[in-house]
Every structure is written in C-alpha cells, then in structure tokens.
C-alpha positions in Angstrom: -0.2 -0.1 0.1 1.4 3.5 -0.9 0.9 6.7 1.0 -1.1 9.1 -0.8 0.4 12.9 -0.3 -2.5 15.4 -0.3 -1.8 18.6 -2.3 -3.5 21.9 -2.7 -6.2 20.8 -4.7 -7.0 18.4 -1.8 -6.8 21.1 0.9 -9.1 23.5 -1.6 -11.8 20.9 -1.6 -11.7 20.2 2.1 -11.7 23.8 3.0 -14.4 24.5 0.4 -16.8 21.7 1.9 -16.3 23.4 5.5 -17.0 26.8 4.2 -20.2 25.5 2.3 -21.4 23.7 5.6 -20.5 26.5 7.7 -22.5 29.0 5.3 -25.8 27.0 5.2 -25.6 26.7 8.9 -25.1 30.2 9.4 -28.2 31.0 7.0 -30.1 28.4 9.0 -29.4 30.4 12.1 -30.4 33.5 10.5 -33.7 32.1 9.7 -34.0 30.8 13.0 -33.1 34.0 14.7 -35.9 36.0 12.4 -38.6 33.5 13.3 -37.9 33.8 16.8 -37.9 37.7 16.7 -41.0 37.7 14.8 -43.0 35.3 17.2 -45.7 37.2 19.2 -44.0 36.7 22.6 -40.7 34.8 22.1 -39.6 35.5 25.5 -35.9 37.0 26.5 -34.5 33.8 26.9 -35.4 32.2 23.8 -34.4 35.3 21.9 -31.0 35.3 23.7 -30.4 31.8 22.8 -31.1 32.0 19.2 -28.9 35.1 19.0 -26.2 33.3 20.7 -26.4 30.2 18.5 -26.5 32.7 15.4 -23.3 34.6 16.7 -21.5 31.0 17.1 -22.7 30.0 13.7 -21.2 33.6 11.9 -18.1 33.0 13.9 -17.7 29.6 12.1 -18.6 30.7 8.8 -16.2 33.7 9.1 -13.3 31.5 10.2 -13.9 29.2 7.3 -14.5 31.8 4.7 -11.1 33.4 5.7 -9.2 30.1 5.6 -10.7 29.3 2.1 -9.7 33.0 1.1 -6.1 32.5 2.2 -5.8 29.4 0.4 -7.3 30.8 -2.7 -4.9 34.0 -2.7 -2.0 31.4 -1.9 -2.5 28.7 -4.5 -5.0 30.0 -6.9 -9.0 29.5 -7.3 -9.1 26.6 -9.3 -8.2 23.1 -7.6 -5.5 21.3 -9.5 -5.2 17.4 -9.3 
C-alpha cells in the first residue's frame, strides 16, 4: 500500500466543503433567529439563545471563509489534481 500525498487541490476541496457547511449552518441560524424575533411573544431567553447560536454560526462561517480565501490567494482559485 502506498501513502498518498495530499496537495493544494485536496486542501481546497476540504476547505470548500467546510465553508459550504458553515455557510448553510449560518443561513439556517439567520432564518431561525428571524423566526424567533417575529413570534408574538418569544421571551427574552429564547431570543438570547437564538442570538448566541447565530453568533457562533457566524464566527464559524467567517473562520472557514477566511481560511478558504487565504488558500485561494496562496494557491489560486482552481483546484488542480
């Protein structure tokens, strides 16, 4: 069995998948937060919990976005095999 060396194209795919997942999670939490704040009487705790989850999702999205952008700036936008 031979060892397979991972290169920039593999890193790009991994980073892109992480970014896509984080973006979906962030947008899901945006929608959830908007739903909660538009409820008739959601209560302070429920709003705060939704806001905290949104902030966590946003931080993860920004982190994965920045990692992907740094990779693209270093290696280019097109993954090479």
